[in-house]
py3Dmol code that shows the C-alpha trace and the ligand (Angstrom):
import py3Dmol

protein = """\
ATOM      1  CA  MET A   1      11.586 -14.212  21.705  1.00  0.00           C
ATOM      2  CA  ALA A   2      12.889 -17.737  22.234  1.00  0.00           C
ATOM      3  CA  ASN A   3      14.115 -18.645  25.687  1.00  0.00           C
ATOM      4  CA  LEU A   4      17.900 -19.199  25.664  1.00  0.00           C
ATOM      5  CA  HIS A   5      17.816 -21.725  28.490  1.00  0.00           C
ATOM      6  CA  GLN A   6      15.159 -23.825  26.715  1.00  0.00           C
ATOM      7  CA  LEU A   7      16.940 -23.643  23.362  1.00  0.00           C
ATOM      8  CA  LYS A   8      20.192 -24.819  24.949  1.00  0.00           C
ATOM      9  CA  LYS A   9      18.382 -27.720  26.619  1.00  0.00           C
ATOM     10  CA  GLN A  10      16.789 -28.704  23.288  1.00  0.00           C
ATOM     11  CA  ILE A  11      20.156 -28.613  21.505  1.00  0.00           C
ATOM     12  CA  ILE A  12      21.694 -30.827  24.210  1.00  0.00           C
ATOM     13  CA  ASP A  13      18.772 -33.303  24.089  1.00  0.00           C
ATOM     14  CA  ILE A  14      18.818 -33.491  20.296  1.00  0.00           C
ATOM     15  CA  GLY A  15      22.609 -33.808  20.331  1.00  0.00           C
ATOM     16  CA  LYS A  16      22.239 -36.922  22.509  1.00  0.00           C
ATOM     17  CA  LEU A  17      19.559 -38.379  20.208  1.00  0.00           C
ATOM     18  CA  THR A  18      21.699 -37.688  17.128  1.00  0.00           C
ATOM     19  CA  TYR A  19      24.730 -39.355  18.717  1.00  0.00           C
ATOM     20  CA  ASN A  20      22.833 -42.294  20.229  1.00  0.00           C
ATOM     21  CA  ARG A  21      21.036 -43.042  16.954  1.00  0.00           C
ATOM     22  CA  GLY A  22      24.433 -43.313  15.209  1.00  0.00           C
ATOM     23  CA  PHE A  23      23.763 -40.336  12.947  1.00  0.00           C
ATOM     24  CA  VAL A  24      27.237 -39.018  13.810  1.00  0.00           C
ATOM     25  CA  ALA A  25      30.565 -40.426  15.018  1.00  0.00           C
ATOM     26  CA  ALA A  26      33.133 -38.799  17.310  1.00  0.00           C
ATOM     27  CA  ASN A  27      32.706 -34.993  17.069  1.00  0.00           C
ATOM     28  CA  ASP A  28      30.849 -34.958  13.732  1.00  0.00           C
ATOM     29  CA  GLY A  29      27.719 -32.975  13.010  1.00  0.00           C
ATOM     30  CA  ASN A  30      26.350 -29.679  14.229  1.00  0.00           C
ATOM     31  CA  ILE A  31      23.067 -28.327  15.573  1.00  0.00           C
ATOM     32  CA  SER A  32      21.789 -24.771  15.868  1.00  0.00           C
ATOM     33  CA  ALA A  33      18.691 -22.743  16.746  1.00  0.00           C
ATOM     34  CA  ARG A  34      17.685 -19.169  15.930  1.00  0.00           C
ATOM     35  CA  LEU A  35      17.575 -17.132  19.153  1.00  0.00           C
ATOM     36  CA  ASP A  36      16.220 -13.902  17.654  1.00  0.00           C
ATOM     37  CA  ASP A  37      16.586 -11.806  14.487  1.00  0.00           C
ATOM     38  CA  ASN A  38      20.287 -11.200  15.107  1.00  0.00           C
ATOM     39  CA  ARG A  39      21.577 -14.230  17.011  1.00  0.00           C
ATOM     40  CA  ILE A  40      21.797 -18.011  16.832  1.00  0.00           C
ATOM     41  CA  VAL A  41      22.947 -20.678  19.315  1.00  0.00           C
ATOM     42  CA  ILE A  42      25.197 -23.349  17.801  1.00  0.00           C
ATOM     43  CA  THR A  43      27.180 -26.370  18.923  1.00  0.00           C
ATOM     44  CA  PRO A  44      30.928 -25.854  19.380  1.00  0.00           C
ATOM     45  CA  THR A  45      33.631 -27.369  17.227  1.00  0.00           C
ATOM     46  CA  GLY A  46      35.429 -30.437  18.591  1.00  0.00           C
ATOM     47  CA  VAL A  47      32.784 -31.641  21.050  1.00  0.00           C
ATOM     48  CA  SER A  48      30.767 -34.860  20.720  1.00  0.00           C
ATOM     49  CA  LYS A  49      27.050 -34.250  20.173  1.00  0.00           C
ATOM     50  CA  GLY A  50      26.499 -36.804  22.944  1.00  0.00           C
ATOM     51  CA  ALA A  51      28.461 -34.738  25.503  1.00  0.00           C
ATOM     52  CA  LEU A  52      27.223 -31.161  25.095  1.00  0.00           C
ATOM     53  CA  SER A  53      26.655 -28.911  28.110  1.00  0.00           C
ATOM     54  CA  PRO A  54      24.994 -25.449  28.300  1.00  0.00           C
ATOM     55  CA  GLU A  55      28.319 -23.669  28.762  1.00  0.00           C
ATOM     56  CA  THR A  56      29.849 -25.251  25.630  1.00  0.00           C
ATOM     57  CA  LEU A  57      27.128 -23.888  23.308  1.00  0.00           C
ATOM     58  CA  VAL A  58      28.084 -20.728  21.434  1.00  0.00           C
ATOM     59  CA  ILE A  59      25.924 -17.675  20.759  1.00  0.00           C
ATOM     60  CA  CYS A  60      26.855 -15.993  17.455  1.00  0.00           C
ATOM     61  CA  ASP A  61      25.668 -13.022  15.450  1.00  0.00           C
ATOM     62  CA  MET A  62      24.527 -13.374  11.850  1.00  0.00           C
ATOM     63  CA  SER A  63      28.069 -12.813  10.569  1.00  0.00           C
ATOM     64  CA  GLY A  64      29.271 -15.830  12.574  1.00  0.00           C
ATOM     65  CA  LYS A  65      31.067 -13.825  15.252  1.00  0.00           C
ATOM     66  CA  ALA A  66      30.973 -15.504  18.663  1.00  0.00           C
ATOM     67  CA  LEU A  67      29.257 -13.359  21.306  1.00  0.00           C
ATOM     68  CA  SER A  68      29.660 -15.731  24.226  1.00  0.00           C
ATOM     69  CA  SER A  69      31.314 -18.841  25.537  1.00  0.00           C
ATOM     70  CA  GLU A  70      34.887 -19.949  25.489  1.00  0.00           C
ATOM     71  CA  GLY A  71      34.178 -22.499  22.779  1.00  0.00           C
ATOM     72  CA  LYS A  72      34.565 -21.906  19.080  1.00  0.00           C
ATOM     73  CA  PRO A  73      31.428 -22.253  16.934  1.00  0.00           C
ATOM     74  CA  SER A  74      31.090 -25.259  14.639  1.00  0.00           C
ATOM     75  CA  SER A  75      33.233 -25.080  11.526  1.00  0.00           C
ATOM     76  CA  GLU A  76      30.008 -25.468   9.501  1.00  0.00           C
ATOM     77  CA  ILE A  77      28.488 -22.246  10.832  1.00  0.00           C
ATOM     78  CA  LEU A  78      28.482 -20.699   7.338  1.00  0.00           C
ATOM     79  CA  MET A  79      26.029 -23.374   6.181  1.00  0.00           C
ATOM     80  CA  HIS A  80      23.723 -22.649   9.155  1.00  0.00           C
ATOM     81  CA  LEU A  81      23.882 -18.882   8.571  1.00  0.00           C
ATOM     82  CA  LYS A  82      23.050 -19.362   4.894  1.00  0.00           C
ATOM     83  CA  VAL A  83      19.875 -21.230   5.867  1.00  0.00           C
ATOM     84  CA  TYR A  84      18.805 -18.629   8.452  1.00  0.00           C
ATOM     85  CA  GLN A  85      19.475 -15.789   6.007  1.00  0.00           C
ATOM     86  CA  LEU A  86      17.483 -17.299   3.139  1.00  0.00           C
ATOM     87  CA  ARG A  87      14.672 -18.920   5.147  1.00  0.00           C
ATOM     88  CA  LYS A  88      13.143 -16.598   7.731  1.00  0.00           C
ATOM     89  CA  ASP A  89      10.685 -19.368   8.694  1.00  0.00           C
ATOM     90  CA  ILE A  90      13.487 -21.663   9.912  1.00  0.00           C
ATOM     91  CA  PHE A  91      14.386 -21.752  13.634  1.00  0.00           C
ATOM     92  CA  GLY A  92      16.251 -25.065  13.937  1.00  0.00           C
ATOM     93  CA  ILE A  93      18.941 -26.913  11.934  1.00  0.00           C
ATOM     94  CA  VAL A  94      20.471 -30.389  12.320  1.00  0.00           C
ATOM     95  CA  HIS A  95      23.462 -31.509  10.254  1.00  0.00           C
ATOM     96  CA  ALA A  96      24.676 -35.103  10.631  1.00  0.00           C
ATOM     97  CA  HIS A  97      26.273 -37.998   8.752  1.00  0.00           C
ATOM     98  CA  PRO A  98      23.612 -40.734   9.019  1.00  0.00           C
ATOM     99  CA  PRO A  99      24.990 -43.826   7.263  1.00  0.00           C
ATOM    100  CA  TYR A 100      22.250 -44.601   4.717  1.00  0.00           C
ATOM    101  CA  ALA A 101      21.523 -41.028   3.641  1.00  0.00           C
ATOM    102  CA  THR A 102      25.268 -40.359   3.453  1.00  0.00           C
ATOM    103  CA  ALA A 103      25.735 -43.498   1.335  1.00  0.00           C
ATOM    104  CA  PHE A 104      23.157 -42.158  -1.138  1.00  0.00           C
ATOM    105  CA  GLY A 105      25.207 -38.944  -1.212  1.00  0.00           C
ATOM    106  CA  ILE A 106      28.376 -40.906  -1.938  1.00  0.00           C
ATOM    107  CA  ALA A 107      26.651 -42.860  -4.710  1.00  0.00           C
ATOM    108  CA  GLY A 108      25.301 -39.578  -6.118  1.00  0.00           C
ATOM    109  CA  ILE A 109      21.705 -40.791  -5.940  1.00  0.00           C
ATOM    110  CA  PRO A 110      18.962 -38.386  -4.834  1.00  0.00           C
ATOM    111  CA  LEU A 111      15.998 -39.932  -3.027  1.00  0.00           C
ATOM    112  CA  SER A 112      13.921 -39.290  -6.078  1.00  0.00           C
ATOM    113  CA  GLN A 113      11.025 -41.671  -5.970  1.00  0.00           C
ATOM    114  CA  ALA A 114       7.470 -41.127  -4.832  1.00  0.00           C
ATOM    115  CA  VAL A 115       7.160 -44.280  -2.752  1.00  0.00           C
ATOM    116  CA  LEU A 116       6.288 -43.402   0.859  1.00  0.00           C
ATOM    117  CA  PRO A 117       3.301 -41.150   1.617  1.00  0.00           C
ATOM    118  CA  GLU A 118       4.656 -39.930   4.949  1.00  0.00           C
ATOM    119  CA  VAL A 119       7.914 -38.824   3.294  1.00  0.00           C
ATOM    120  CA  ILE A 120       6.058 -36.943   0.549  1.00  0.00           C
ATOM    121  CA  MET A 121       3.914 -35.324   3.242  1.00  0.00           C
ATOM    122  CA  THR A 122       6.632 -34.341   5.686  1.00  0.00           C
ATOM    123  CA  LEU A 123       9.744 -33.835   3.561  1.00  0.00           C
ATOM    124  CA  GLY A 124       8.507 -33.372   0.019  1.00  0.00           C
ATOM    125  CA  ALA A 125      11.418 -33.846  -2.338  1.00  0.00           C
ATOM    126  CA  ILE A 126      14.968 -34.476  -1.087  1.00  0.00           C
ATOM    127  CA  PRO A 127      17.615 -32.999  -3.383  1.00  0.00           C
ATOM    128  CA  LEU A 128      21.227 -34.072  -3.749  1.00  0.00           C
ATOM    129  CA  VAL A 129      23.317 -30.957  -3.136  1.00  0.00           C
ATOM    130  CA  LYS A 130      26.635 -30.717  -4.979  1.00  0.00           C
ATOM    131  CA  TYR A 131      29.809 -31.327  -2.964  1.00  0.00           C
ATOM    132  CA  GLY A 132      31.652 -28.409  -1.404  1.00  0.00           C
ATOM    133  CA  THR A 133      34.683 -28.371   0.896  1.00  0.00           C
ATOM    134  CA  PRO A 134      33.475 -28.612   4.518  1.00  0.00           C
ATOM    135  CA  GLY A 135      33.961 -25.460   6.572  1.00  0.00           C
ATOM    136  CA  THR A 136      34.020 -23.139   3.537  1.00  0.00           C
ATOM    137  CA  GLN A 137      31.510 -21.123   1.516  1.00  0.00           C
ATOM    138  CA  ALA A 138      31.820 -23.868  -1.121  1.00  0.00           C
ATOM    139  CA  LEU A 139      29.728 -26.119   1.145  1.00  0.00           C
ATOM    140  CA  SER A 140      26.889 -23.642   1.627  1.00  0.00           C
ATOM    141  CA  GLU A 141      26.762 -22.037  -1.848  1.00  0.00           C
ATOM    142  CA  PRO A 142      25.269 -25.035  -3.694  1.00  0.00           C
ATOM    143  CA  LEU A 143      22.400 -25.040  -1.160  1.00  0.00           C
ATOM    144  CA  THR A 144      21.176 -21.652  -2.347  1.00  0.00           C
ATOM    145  CA  ASP A 145      19.092 -22.896  -5.274  1.00  0.00           C
ATOM    146  CA  PHE A 146      17.396 -25.613  -3.224  1.00  0.00           C
ATOM    147  CA  LEU A 147      16.622 -23.745  -0.015  1.00  0.00           C
ATOM    148  CA  PRO A 148      13.404 -22.022  -1.110  1.00  0.00           C
ATOM    149  CA  ASN A 149      11.672 -25.317  -1.906  1.00  0.00           C
ATOM    150  CA  HIS A 150      13.142 -27.988   0.371  1.00  0.00           C
ATOM    151  CA  ASP A 151      13.501 -28.822   4.074  1.00  0.00           C
ATOM    152  CA  ALA A 152      15.862 -31.831   3.904  1.00  0.00           C
ATOM    153  CA  PHE A 153      18.969 -32.328   1.800  1.00  0.00           C
ATOM    154  CA  ILE A 154      21.566 -34.962   0.963  1.00  0.00           C
ATOM    155  CA  LEU A 155      25.014 -33.370   0.817  1.00  0.00           C
ATOM    156  CA  GLN A 156      27.100 -35.123  -1.819  1.00  0.00           C
ATOM    157  CA  ASN A 157      30.047 -37.095  -0.344  1.00  0.00           C
ATOM    158  CA  HIS A 158      29.346 -35.596   3.060  1.00  0.00           C
ATOM    159  CA  GLY A 159      26.078 -36.193   4.941  1.00  0.00           C
ATOM    160  CA  ALA A 160      22.611 -34.760   5.411  1.00  0.00           C
ATOM    161  CA  LEU A 161      20.957 -31.532   6.481  1.00  0.00           C
ATOM    162  CA  ALA A 162      17.469 -31.022   7.901  1.00  0.00           C
ATOM    163  CA  ILE A 163      15.802 -27.715   8.758  1.00  0.00           C
ATOM    164  CA  GLY A 164      12.540 -26.814  10.477  1.00  0.00           C
ATOM    165  CA  LYS A 165      10.286 -24.205  12.066  1.00  0.00           C
ATOM    166  CA  ASP A 166      11.811 -25.438  15.349  1.00  0.00           C
ATOM    167  CA  LEU A 167      14.623 -27.758  16.393  1.00  0.00           C
ATOM    168  CA  GLN A 168      12.350 -30.720  17.081  1.00  0.00           C
ATOM    169  CA  THR A 169      10.907 -30.535  13.553  1.00  0.00           C
ATOM    170  CA  ALA A 170      14.410 -30.340  12.051  1.00  0.00           C
ATOM    171  CA  TYR A 171      15.502 -33.403  14.051  1.00  0.00           C
ATOM    172  CA  PHE A 172      12.397 -35.402  13.079  1.00  0.00           C
ATOM    173  CA  ARG A 173      13.109 -34.564   9.448  1.00  0.00           C
ATOM    174  CA  MET A 174      16.631 -35.951   9.874  1.00  0.00           C
ATOM    175  CA  GLU A 175      15.159 -39.161  11.328  1.00  0.00           C
ATOM    176  CA  THR A 176      12.615 -39.447   8.506  1.00  0.00           C
ATOM    177  CA  LEU A 177      15.298 -38.821   5.891  1.00  0.00           C
ATOM    178  CA  GLU A 178      17.580 -41.541   7.293  1.00  0.00           C
ATOM    179  CA  HIS A 179      14.680 -43.963   7.740  1.00  0.00           C
ATOM    180  CA  PHE A 180      13.617 -43.355   4.142  1.00  0.00           C
ATOM    181  CA  ALA A 181      17.208 -43.832   2.893  1.00  0.00           C
ATOM    182  CA  HIS A 182      17.396 -47.144   4.775  1.00  0.00           C
ATOM    183  CA  ILE A 183      14.077 -48.336   3.318  1.00  0.00           C
ATOM    184  CA  ALA A 184      15.044 -47.179  -0.193  1.00  0.00           C
ATOM    185  CA  PHE A 185      18.326 -49.094   0.119  1.00  0.00           C
ATOM    186  CA  VAL A 186      16.594 -52.323   1.165  1.00  0.00           C
ATOM    187  CA  SER A 187      13.921 -51.882  -1.540  1.00  0.00           C
ATOM    188  CA  TYR A 188      16.633 -51.567  -4.122  1.00  0.00           C
ATOM    189  CA  LEU A 189      18.213 -54.801  -2.868  1.00  0.00           C
ATOM    190  CA  LEU A 190      14.839 -56.513  -3.233  1.00  0.00           C
ATOM    191  CA  GLY A 191      14.952 -55.482  -6.867  1.00  0.00           C
ATOM    192  CA  LYS A 192      11.462 -54.044  -7.294  1.00  0.00           C
ATOM    193  CA  ILE A 193      10.307 -50.551  -6.503  1.00  0.00           C
ATOM    194  CA  HIS A 194       6.643 -49.690  -6.892  1.00  0.00           C
ATOM    195  CA  THR A 195       6.156 -45.960  -7.139  1.00  0.00           C
ATOM    196  CA  LEU A 196       2.894 -44.153  -6.417  1.00  0.00           C
ATOM    197  CA  PRO A 197       0.908 -43.061  -9.461  1.00  0.00           C
ATOM    198  CA  ASP A 198       0.557 -39.397 -10.448  1.00  0.00           C
ATOM    199  CA  GLU A 199      -2.904 -38.905  -9.014  1.00  0.00           C
ATOM    200  CA  GLU A 200      -1.887 -40.235  -5.577  1.00  0.00           C
ATOM    201  CA  VAL A 201       1.205 -38.005  -5.500  1.00  0.00           C
ATOM    202  CA  LYS A 202      -0.968 -35.011  -6.391  1.00  0.00           C
ATOM    203  CA  LYS A 203      -3.374 -35.817  -3.534  1.00  0.00           C
ATOM    204  CA  LEU A 204      -0.486 -36.085  -1.056  1.00  0.00           C
ATOM    205  CA  LEU A 205       0.962 -32.771  -2.215  1.00  0.00           C
ATOM    206  CA  GLN A 206      -2.417 -31.088  -1.768  1.00  0.00           C
ATOM    207  CA  MET A 207      -2.625 -32.550   1.753  1.00  0.00           C
ATOM    208  CA  ARG A 208       0.926 -31.339   2.414  1.00  0.00           C
ATOM    209  CA  ALA A 209      -0.008 -27.795   1.395  1.00  0.00           C
ATOM    210  CA  LYS A 210      -3.163 -27.851   3.564  1.00  0.00           C
ATOM    211  CA  SER A 211      -1.313 -29.226   6.586  1.00  0.00           C
ATOM    212  CA  GLY A 212       0.989 -26.216   6.745  1.00  0.00           C
ATOM    213  CA  PHE A 213       4.318 -27.963   6.318  1.00  0.00           C
ATOM    214  CA  THR A 214       7.027 -25.421   5.576  1.00  0.00           C
ATOM    215  CA  GLY A 215       8.729 -25.160   2.214  1.00  0.00           C
ATOM    216  CA  GLU A 216       7.090 -24.157  -1.017  1.00  0.00           C
ATOM    217  CA  PHE A 217       7.285 -27.657  -2.350  1.00  0.00           C
ATOM    218  CA  GLN A 218       6.626 -28.195  -6.038  1.00  0.00           C
ATOM    219  CA  PRO A 219       6.899 -31.608  -7.696  1.00  0.00           C
ATOM    220  CA  VAL A 220       9.255 -30.334 -10.352  1.00  0.00           C
ATOM    221  CA  THR A 221      11.351 -27.512  -9.094  1.00  0.00           C
ATOM    222  CA  CYS A 222      14.800 -25.944  -8.909  1.00  0.00           C
ATOM    223  CA  GLU A 223      15.187 -24.950 -12.557  1.00  0.00           C
ATOM    224  CA  ASP A 224      18.503 -26.005 -14.094  1.00  0.00           C
ATOM    225  CA  GLN A 225      18.995 -28.416 -11.198  1.00  0.00           C
ATOM    226  CA  LYS A 226      16.548 -31.058 -12.248  1.00  0.00           C
ATOM    227  CA  GLU A 227      19.028 -33.898 -12.220  1.00  0.00           C
ATOM    228  CA  ALA A 228      20.209 -33.186  -8.698  1.00  0.00           C
ATOM    229  CA  CYS A 229      16.780 -32.200  -7.441  1.00  0.00           C
ATOM    230  CA  ALA A 230      14.792 -35.110  -6.133  1.00  0.00           C
ATOM    231  CA  ILE A 231      11.839 -34.861  -8.414  1.00  0.00           C
ATOM    232  CA  LEU A 232       8.807 -36.745  -7.202  1.00  0.00           C
ATOM    233  CA  GLU A 233       8.192 -38.348 -10.501  1.00  0.00           C
ATOM    234  CA  PRO A 234       6.058 -41.469 -10.523  1.00  0.00           C
ATOM    235  CA  GLY A 235       7.766 -44.186 -12.504  1.00  0.00           C
ATOM    236  CA  ALA A 236      11.163 -42.508 -12.289  1.00  0.00           C
ATOM    237  CA  THR A 237      14.132 -44.841 -12.018  1.00  0.00           C
ATOM    238  CA  LEU A 238      16.867 -44.511  -9.457  1.00  0.00           C
ATOM    239  CA  VAL A 239      19.553 -42.402 -11.096  1.00  0.00           C
ATOM    240  CA  GLY A 240      22.480 -44.565 -12.155  1.00  0.00           C
ATOM    241  CA  HIS A 241      20.591 -47.837 -11.815  1.00  0.00           C
ATOM    242  CA  PRO A 242      19.187 -50.079 -14.509  1.00  0.00           C
ATOM    243  CA  SER A 243      15.550 -49.396 -15.251  1.00  0.00           C
ATOM    244  CA  GLU A 244      14.726 -53.098 -15.483  1.00  0.00           C
ATOM    245  CA  ASN A 245      15.042 -53.283 -11.700  1.00  0.00           C
ATOM    246  CA  THR A 246      12.243 -50.806 -11.338  1.00  0.00           C
ATOM    247  CA  SER A 247       8.596 -51.256 -12.002  1.00  0.00           C
ATOM    248  CA  THR A 248       5.827 -48.735 -11.697  1.00  0.00           C
ATOM    249  CA  SER A 249       2.485 -49.305 -10.109  1.00  0.00           C
ATOM    250  CA  LYS A 250       0.128 -47.372 -12.361  1.00  0.00           C
ATOM    251  CA  SER A 251      -2.289 -50.285 -12.023  1.00  0.00           C
ATOM    252  CA  SER A 252      -2.075 -50.559  -8.253  1.00  0.00           C
ATOM    253  CA  ASP A 253      -5.055 -51.966  -6.442  1.00  0.00           C
ATOM    254  CA  SER A 254      -7.483 -49.906  -4.442  1.00  0.00           C
ATOM    255  CA  VAL A 255      -6.748 -51.773  -1.188  1.00  0.00           C
ATOM    256  CA  THR A 256      -3.165 -50.467  -1.204  1.00  0.00           C
ATOM    257  CA  TYR A 257      -4.295 -46.893  -1.719  1.00  0.00           C
ATOM    258  CA  SER A 258      -6.997 -46.941   0.901  1.00  0.00           C
ATOM    259  CA  ALA A 259      -4.261 -48.146   3.298  1.00  0.00           C
ATOM    260  CA  ILE A 260      -2.054 -45.248   2.191  1.00  0.00           C
ATOM    261  CA  GLN A 261      -4.876 -42.776   2.696  1.00  0.00           C
ATOM    262  CA  SER A 262      -5.445 -44.117   6.180  1.00  0.00           C
ATOM    263  CA  ILE A 263      -1.724 -43.682   7.016  1.00  0.00           C
ATOM    264  CA  VAL A 264      -1.814 -40.131   5.695  1.00  0.00           C
ATOM    265  CA  ALA A 265      -4.945 -39.343   7.719  1.00  0.00           C
ATOM    266  CA  ASP A 266      -3.112 -40.566  10.859  1.00  0.00           C
ATOM    267  CA  ILE A 267      -0.114 -38.354  10.036  1.00  0.00           C
ATOM    268  CA  ILE A 268      -2.303 -35.291   9.542  1.00  0.00           C
ATOM    269  CA  ASP A 269      -4.134 -36.034  12.810  1.00  0.00           C
ATOM    270  CA  SER A 270      -0.921 -36.336  14.770  1.00  0.00           C
ATOM    271  CA  TYR A 271       0.413 -33.042  13.370  1.00  0.00           C
ATOM    272  CA  LEU A 272      -2.855 -31.183  13.958  1.00  0.00           C
ATOM    273  CA  LYS A 273      -2.927 -32.387  17.585  1.00  0.00           C
ATOM    274  CA  LYS A 274       0.533 -30.883  18.253  1.00  0.00           C
TER     275      LYS A 274
END
"""
ligand_1 = """\
1
ZN
Zn 29.471 -32.681 8.237
"""
view = py3Dmol.view(width=600, height=400)
view.addModel(protein, "pdb")
view.setStyle({"model": 0}, {"cartoon": {"style": "trace"}})
view.addModel(ligand_1, "xyz")
view.setStyle({"model": 1}, {"stick": {}})
view.zoomTo()
view.show()
């Protein structure tokens, strides 16, 4: 069973990182960890993620009822409970409003291109989840279809969500998602986006499966949700943007791909050493 004291410390540390990195403003965002089969620890409503203390964190049962603390659990607890109910392998969740990922959510653009090997390896595909009113079931319901196959999500007109086998993994996924959104934004401004060819994407997905990353990632997934699902489709254009700004790299040179393979080998090494 997880140690409550350690989980609270992790939530406080990750709250500070989330706030200091500018992934949230004021009291935005929420963080939780699974304590055992029947309980979670979650950040309270109305407290900055940069100013959490052990006594402010709230222990809740799986119906969302507070079992401890004077604080009220985050208003987004329904979204957290939905994840824990549908993904038994998940023990940590970070929800924030990082500016670039949130901007993609406002523009209605999923991060749908196979461009960065480390993102394919660690996050797989990043779907755009339909808008729902914050604090209600309408926010968590649209997640249902995506949860079995994804570990990071853009929430339309709202923010981002990252989940993991522990809190640290969930937070790193949030960082990777925001970093990727920033890079994708700048790449779009540069006007040319070279996507990885099919065979390279396939290799990365095989490596992802072997490396034990969570999520049953499939390149084309979430039936009936293909438009919103970030499909890793080489040569795909950014949704809503003119295709002439995009070029594919089916004829990419071998130097580029040996560099990519070396990056991927480093990533695998660092994860295996953990
Ligand atoms: Zn939010």
